[in-house]
N, CA and C atoms as a LAMMPS dump frame, in Angstrom:
ITEM: TIMESTEP
0
ITEM: NUMBER OF ATOMS
342
ITEM: BOX BOUNDS ff ff ff
-5.0000000000000000e+02 5.0000000000000000e+02
-5.0000000000000000e+02 5.0000000000000000e+02
-5.0000000000000000e+02 5.0000000000000000e+02
ITEM: ATOMS id mol type element x y z
1 1 1 N 450.837 -1.238 -399.408
2 1 2 C 450.311 -0.69 -398.116
3 1 3 C 448.807 -0.951 -398.081
4 2 1 N 448.329 -1.323 -396.889
5 2 2 C 446.901 -1.387 -396.692
6 2 3 C 446.491 -0.48 -395.535
7 3 1 N 445.249 -0.269 -395.339
8 3 2 C 444.8 0.575 -394.286
9 3 3 C 444.099 -0.285 -393.217
10 4 1 N 443.893 0.249 -392.087
11 4 2 C 443.001 -0.392 -391.031
12 4 3 C 441.659 -0.381 -391.718
13 5 1 N 441.026 -1.447 -391.982
14 5 2 C 439.715 -1.409 -392.705
15 5 3 C 438.509 -0.874 -391.935
16 6 1 N 438.492 -0.887 -390.664
17 6 2 C 437.299 -0.413 -390.002
18 6 3 C 437.741 -0.168 -388.463
19 7 1 N 436.823 0.556 -387.817
20 7 2 C 437.047 0.917 -386.388
21 7 3 C 436.962 -0.434 -385.575
22 8 1 N 436.05 -1.427 -385.885
23 8 2 C 436.167 -2.67 -385.123
24 8 3 C 437.492 -3.332 -385.22
25 9 1 N 438.131 -3.322 -386.427
26 9 2 C 439.459 -3.835 -386.581
27 9 3 C 440.449 -3.109 -385.633
28 10 1 N 440.361 -1.826 -385.567
29 10 2 C 441.213 -0.989 -384.689
30 10 3 C 441.057 -1.427 -383.202
31 11 1 N 439.753 -1.504 -382.873
32 11 2 C 439.462 -1.875 -381.414
33 11 3 C 439.895 -3.274 -381.092
34 12 1 N 439.74 -4.217 -382.016
35 12 2 C 440.196 -5.575 -381.728
36 12 3 C 441.749 -5.603 -381.647
37 13 1 N 442.43 -4.919 -382.444
38 13 2 C 443.816 -4.855 -382.48
39 13 3 C 444.313 -4.211 -381.119
40 14 1 N 443.69 -3.136 -380.685
41 14 2 C 444.148 -2.506 -379.457
42 14 3 C 443.827 -3.349 -378.24
43 15 1 N 442.633 -4.04 -378.346
44 15 2 C 442.3 -5.02 -377.251
45 15 3 C 443.366 -6.081 -377.051
46 16 1 N 443.766 -6.632 -378.115
47 16 2 C 444.786 -7.699 -378.082
48 16 3 C 446.131 -7.124 -377.549
49 17 1 N 446.463 -5.957 -378
50 17 2 C 447.758 -5.269 -377.573
51 17 3 C 447.786 -4.878 -376.195
52 18 1 N 446.677 -4.376 -375.709
53 18 2 C 446.632 -3.89 -374.297
54 18 3 C 446.665 -5.033 -373.232
55 19 1 N 446.057 -6.109 -373.578
56 19 2 C 446.009 -7.24 -372.616
57 19 3 C 446.629 -8.407 -373.303
58 20 1 N 447.943 -8.549 -373.166
59 20 2 C 448.744 -9.546 -373.913
60 20 3 C 448.534 -10.869 -373.277
61 21 1 N 447.476 -11.438 -373.652
62 21 2 C 447.053 -12.76 -373.232
63 21 3 C 446.289 -13.425 -374.332
64 22 1 N 446.092 -14.701 -374.371
65 22 2 C 445.242 -15.318 -375.439
66 22 3 C 443.792 -14.93 -375.211
67 23 1 N 443.176 -14.471 -376.255
68 23 2 C 441.787 -14.057 -376.209
69 23 3 C 440.895 -14.987 -376.926
70 24 1 N 439.989 -15.645 -376.238
71 24 2 C 438.993 -16.528 -377.003
72 24 3 C 438.109 -15.613 -377.846
73 25 1 N 437.636 -16.169 -378.933
74 25 2 C 436.804 -15.375 -379.815
75 25 3 C 435.581 -14.932 -379.085
76 26 1 N 434.988 -15.689 -378.276
77 26 2 C 433.749 -15.331 -377.541
78 26 3 C 434.015 -14.086 -376.63
79 27 1 N 435.208 -14.01 -376.05
80 27 2 C 435.544 -12.867 -375.104
81 27 3 C 435.738 -11.675 -376.013
82 28 1 N 436.391 -11.748 -377.126
83 28 2 C 436.534 -10.612 -377.994
84 28 3 C 435.177 -10.156 -378.439
85 29 1 N 434.272 -10.931 -378.834
86 29 2 C 432.954 -10.609 -379.319
87 29 3 C 432.248 -9.881 -378.095
88 30 1 N 432.417 -10.396 -376.964
89 30 2 C 431.699 -9.701 -375.774
90 30 3 C 432.273 -8.259 -375.563
91 31 1 N 433.555 -8.266 -375.572
92 31 2 C 434.203 -6.864 -375.347
93 31 3 C 433.962 -5.883 -376.398
94 32 1 N 433.75 -6.336 -377.68
95 32 2 C 433.468 -5.456 -378.808
96 32 3 C 432.087 -5.29 -379.128
97 33 1 N 431.144 -5.975 -378.277
98 33 2 C 429.743 -5.86 -378.52
99 33 3 C 429.314 -6.274 -379.959
100 34 1 N 429.854 -7.413 -380.326
101 34 2 C 429.506 -7.924 -381.663
102 34 3 C 429.259 -9.437 -381.617
103 35 1 N 429.085 -10.084 -382.658
104 35 2 C 428.812 -11.512 -382.702
105 35 3 C 430.068 -12.245 -382.8
106 36 1 N 430.083 -13.527 -382.364
107 36 2 C 431.338 -14.328 -382.499
108 36 3 C 431.769 -14.465 -383.938
109 37 1 N 430.849 -14.55 -384.849
110 37 2 C 431.139 -14.646 -386.289
111 37 3 C 431.894 -13.439 -386.658
112 38 1 N 431.466 -12.251 -386.358
113 38 2 C 432.17 -11.054 -386.757
114 38 3 C 433.518 -10.903 -386.046
115 39 1 N 433.517 -11.333 -384.77
116 39 2 C 434.821 -11.281 -384.025
117 39 3 C 435.786 -12.231 -384.676
118 40 1 N 435.412 -13.42 -385.038
119 40 2 C 436.351 -14.373 -385.706
120 40 3 C 436.836 -13.744 -387.083
121 41 1 N 436.02 -13.069 -387.779
122 41 2 C 436.409 -12.418 -389.047
123 41 3 C 437.452 -11.323 -388.733
124 42 1 N 437.227 -10.503 -387.757
125 42 2 C 438.095 -9.434 -387.353
126 42 3 C 439.507 -10.005 -386.986
127 43 1 N 439.456 -11.069 -386.173
128 43 2 C 440.742 -11.71 -385.748
129 43 3 C 441.405 -12.388 -386.881
130 44 1 N 440.693 -13.021 -387.709
131 44 2 C 441.328 -13.635 -388.892
132 44 3 C 442.004 -12.565 -389.758
133 45 1 N 441.405 -11.457 -389.915
134 45 2 C 441.977 -10.366 -390.708
135 45 3 C 443.267 -9.921 -390.01
136 46 1 N 443.248 -9.741 -388.738
137 46 2 C 444.5 -9.354 -388.075
138 46 3 C 445.594 -10.396 -388.133
139 47 1 N 445.249 -11.618 -388.193
140 47 2 C 446.257 -12.653 -388.353
141 47 3 C 446.856 -12.509 -389.822
142 48 1 N 445.978 -12.327 -390.812
143 48 2 C 446.449 -12.182 -392.171
144 48 3 C 447.401 -10.949 -392.323
145 49 1 N 447.193 -9.935 -391.509
146 49 2 C 447.977 -8.746 -391.557
147 49 3 C 449.245 -8.748 -390.751
148 50 1 N 449.461 -9.953 -390.066
149 50 2 C 450.647 -10.028 -389.252
150 50 3 C 450.6 -9.311 -387.911
151 51 1 N 449.349 -9.052 -387.423
152 51 2 C 449.219 -8.359 -386.103
153 51 3 C 448.937 -9.316 -384.956
154 52 1 N 448.272 -10.429 -385.264
155 52 2 C 447.93 -11.478 -384.223
156 52 3 C 448.207 -12.805 -384.859
157 53 1 N 448.139 -13.759 -383.938
158 53 2 C 448.175 -15.2 -384.356
159 53 3 C 447.241 -16.028 -383.567
160 54 1 N 446.781 -17.175 -384.136
161 54 2 C 445.975 -18.102 -383.329
162 54 3 C 446.936 -18.782 -382.392
163 55 1 N 446.426 -19.028 -381.195
164 55 2 C 447.233 -19.646 -380.155
165 55 3 C 447.376 -21.075 -380.57
166 56 1 N 448.713 -21.461 -380.452
167 56 2 C 449.036 -22.846 -380.787
168 56 3 C 448.255 -23.823 -380.007
169 57 1 N 447.627 -24.823 -380.624
170 57 2 C 446.808 -25.754 -380.008
171 57 3 C 445.369 -25.262 -379.699
172 58 1 N 445.068 -24.056 -379.917
173 58 2 C 443.684 -23.586 -379.654
174 58 3 C 443.302 -22.586 -380.737
175 59 1 N 442.678 -23.014 -381.836
176 59 2 C 442.403 -22.129 -382.944
177 59 3 C 441.318 -21.142 -382.548
178 60 1 N 440.592 -21.294 -381.419
179 60 2 C 439.611 -20.301 -381.042
180 60 3 C 440.144 -19.243 -380.132
181 61 1 N 441.404 -19.173 -379.858
182 61 2 C 442.101 -18.106 -379.07
183 61 3 C 443.131 -17.419 -379.912
184 62 1 N 443.166 -16.093 -379.757
185 62 2 C 444.153 -15.272 -380.574
186 62 3 C 444.949 -14.422 -379.56
187 63 1 N 446.185 -14.154 -380.011
188 63 2 C 447.102 -13.292 -379.209
189 63 3 C 447.782 -12.345 -380.081
190 64 1 N 448.227 -11.192 -379.47
191 64 2 C 448.966 -10.088 -380.178
192 64 3 C 450.274 -10.67 -380.586
193 65 1 N 450.701 -10.457 -381.806
194 65 2 C 451.951 -10.905 -382.302
195 65 3 C 452.382 -10.195 -383.574
196 66 1 N 452.636 -8.81 -383.405
197 66 2 C 453.011 -8.109 -384.672
198 66 3 C 454.287 -8.605 -385.305
199 67 1 N 454.197 -8.709 -386.576
200 67 2 C 455.365 -9.215 -387.363
201 67 3 C 455.351 -8.358 -388.673
202 68 1 N 456.424 -7.63 -388.938
203 68 2 C 457.695 -7.447 -388.257
204 68 3 C 457.58 -6.585 -387.019
205 69 1 N 458.665 -6.485 -386.334
206 69 2 C 458.709 -5.736 -385.113
207 69 3 C 458.254 -4.269 -385.346
208 70 1 N 458.675 -3.729 -386.461
209 70 2 C 458.362 -2.261 -386.746
210 70 3 C 456.858 -2.084 -386.796
211 71 1 N 456.06 -3.081 -387.148
212 71 2 C 454.65 -2.99 -387.085
213 71 3 C 454.171 -2.741 -385.604
214 72 1 N 454.81 -3.408 -384.714
215 72 2 C 454.475 -3.215 -383.262
216 72 3 C 454.655 -1.833 -382.857
217 73 1 N 455.75 -1.238 -383.347
218 73 2 C 456.004 0.198 -383.029
219 73 3 C 455.003 1.182 -383.624
220 74 1 N 454.52 0.814 -384.794
221 74 2 C 453.429 1.667 -385.392
222 74 3 C 452.153 1.533 -384.592
223 75 1 N 451.872 0.313 -384.141
224 75 2 C 450.662 0.068 -383.4
225 75 3 C 450.757 0.786 -382.031
226 76 1 N 451.973 0.759 -381.466
227 76 2 C 452.109 1.429 -380.122
228 76 3 C 451.824 2.902 -380.292
229 77 1 N 452.293 3.524 -381.391
230 77 2 C 451.996 4.935 -381.662
231 77 3 C 450.509 5.172 -381.85
232 78 1 N 449.886 4.28 -382.518
233 78 2 C 448.459 4.332 -382.706
234 78 3 C 447.726 4.33 -381.299
235 79 1 N 448.151 3.421 -380.524
236 79 2 C 447.529 3.213 -379.196
237 79 3 C 447.688 4.568 -378.384
238 80 1 N 448.914 5.19 -378.432
239 80 2 C 449.139 6.437 -377.692
240 80 3 C 448.146 7.476 -378.228
241 81 1 N 448.017 7.578 -379.546
242 81 2 C 447.182 8.529 -380.12
243 81 3 C 445.683 8.375 -379.719
244 82 1 N 445.305 7.135 -379.709
245 82 2 C 443.902 6.778 -379.334
246 82 3 C 443.717 7.133 -377.872
247 83 1 N 444.715 6.9 -376.996
248 83 2 C 444.526 7.178 -375.606
249 83 3 C 444.555 8.725 -375.304
250 84 1 N 445.25 9.456 -376.021
251 84 2 C 445.334 10.885 -375.801
252 84 3 C 444.337 11.712 -376.558
253 85 1 N 443.68 11.138 -377.499
254 85 2 C 442.695 11.861 -378.283
255 85 3 C 441.326 11.135 -378.371
256 86 1 N 441.003 10.522 -377.266
257 86 2 C 439.832 9.689 -377.227
258 86 3 C 438.596 10.488 -377.563
259 87 1 N 438.405 11.649 -376.996
260 87 2 C 437.184 12.383 -377.246
261 87 3 C 437.048 12.658 -378.79
262 88 1 N 438.106 13.207 -379.333
263 88 2 C 438.176 13.524 -380.782
264 88 3 C 437.846 12.317 -381.608
265 89 1 N 438.557 11.243 -381.278
266 89 2 C 438.344 10.056 -381.992
267 89 3 C 437.002 9.449 -381.81
268 90 1 N 436.362 9.512 -380.633
269 90 2 C 435.042 9.065 -380.375
270 90 3 C 434.073 9.857 -381.242
271 91 1 N 434.262 11.164 -381.303
272 91 2 C 433.409 11.975 -382.171
273 91 3 C 433.533 11.594 -383.607
274 92 1 N 434.753 11.383 -384.033
275 92 2 C 434.969 10.953 -385.404
276 92 3 C 434.346 9.566 -385.707
277 93 1 N 434.427 8.644 -384.784
278 93 2 C 433.827 7.365 -385.001
279 93 3 C 432.388 7.408 -385.084
280 94 1 N 431.733 8.297 -384.276
281 94 2 C 430.301 8.382 -384.127
282 94 3 C 429.742 9.423 -385.134
283 95 1 N 430.544 10.062 -385.974
284 95 2 C 430.13 11.002 -386.882
285 95 3 C 429.13 10.28 -387.877
286 96 1 N 428.18 11.07 -388.31
287 96 2 C 427.231 10.502 -389.224
288 96 3 C 427.847 10.216 -390.598
289 97 1 N 428.88 10.913 -390.904
290 97 2 C 429.515 10.668 -392.212
291 97 3 C 430.49 9.461 -392.007
292 98 1 N 430.179 8.414 -392.702
293 98 2 C 431.065 7.292 -392.687
294 98 3 C 432.442 7.643 -393.355
295 99 1 N 432.399 8.628 -394.248
296 99 2 C 433.658 9.041 -394.901
297 99 3 C 434.715 9.58 -393.836
298 100 1 N 434.246 10.293 -392.8
299 100 2 C 435.112 10.763 -391.817
300 100 3 C 435.76 9.64 -390.989
301 101 1 N 434.955 8.695 -390.595
302 101 2 C 435.497 7.521 -389.909
303 101 3 C 436.436 6.759 -390.768
304 102 1 N 436.12 6.649 -392.038
305 102 2 C 437.067 5.889 -392.881
306 102 3 C 438.381 6.617 -393.083
307 103 1 N 438.34 7.986 -393.187
308 103 2 C 439.503 8.728 -393.2
309 103 3 C 440.372 8.562 -392.003
310 104 1 N 439.758 8.382 -390.852
311 104 2 C 440.588 8.112 -389.661
312 104 3 C 441.169 6.744 -389.771
313 105 1 N 440.436 5.733 -390.117
314 105 2 C 440.938 4.485 -390.311
315 105 3 C 442.05 4.366 -391.345
316 106 1 N 441.934 5.117 -392.38
317 106 2 C 442.964 5.23 -393.486
318 106 3 C 444.208 5.779 -393.02
319 107 1 N 444.166 6.563 -392.016
320 107 2 C 445.431 7.274 -391.491
321 107 3 C 446.442 6.348 -390.932
322 108 1 N 445.997 5.14 -390.58
323 108 2 C 446.87 4.208 -389.985
324 108 3 C 447.044 3.038 -390.986
325 109 1 N 448.162 2.912 -391.612
326 109 2 C 448.458 1.912 -392.598
327 109 3 C 449.256 0.781 -392.073
328 110 1 N 449.089 -0.325 -392.582
329 110 2 C 449.894 -1.476 -392.11
330 110 3 C 450.359 -2.263 -393.392
331 111 1 N 451.423 -2.94 -393.228
332 111 2 C 451.971 -3.701 -394.312
333 111 3 C 451.543 -5.087 -394.285
334 112 1 N 451.433 -5.775 -395.45
335 112 2 C 451.137 -7.203 -395.472
336 112 3 C 452.326 -7.915 -394.83
337 113 1 N 451.954 -9.003 -394.055
338 113 2 C 452.928 -9.848 -393.474
339 113 3 C 453.489 -10.811 -394.486
340 114 1 N 454.754 -11.217 -394.36
341 114 2 C 455.285 -12.174 -395.214
342 114 3 C 455.697 -11.596 -396.449
């Protein structure tokens, strides 16, 4: 088992899930207020975890593709929790203690793909 490594990973994952379309790296970077280099790393991590895939024929675009299907169900639950506890989670994310934010990220585990 692995954990969601960071809040940006969580946000990238939910972005892909919520708008099921191919996302160019530049658009992900813009939406997450980060650099294209960091967005590419986040997306590559999601691909390795079986949450996303590079769009066929366009290695600069990524789409939501959880594998196995049970992973998609876990992510759906995470999305519901994030939507219903936004204030609490926002406070947690912005807490001065990195440990609190990491504990939140650690609460959502994912399995290695393949």
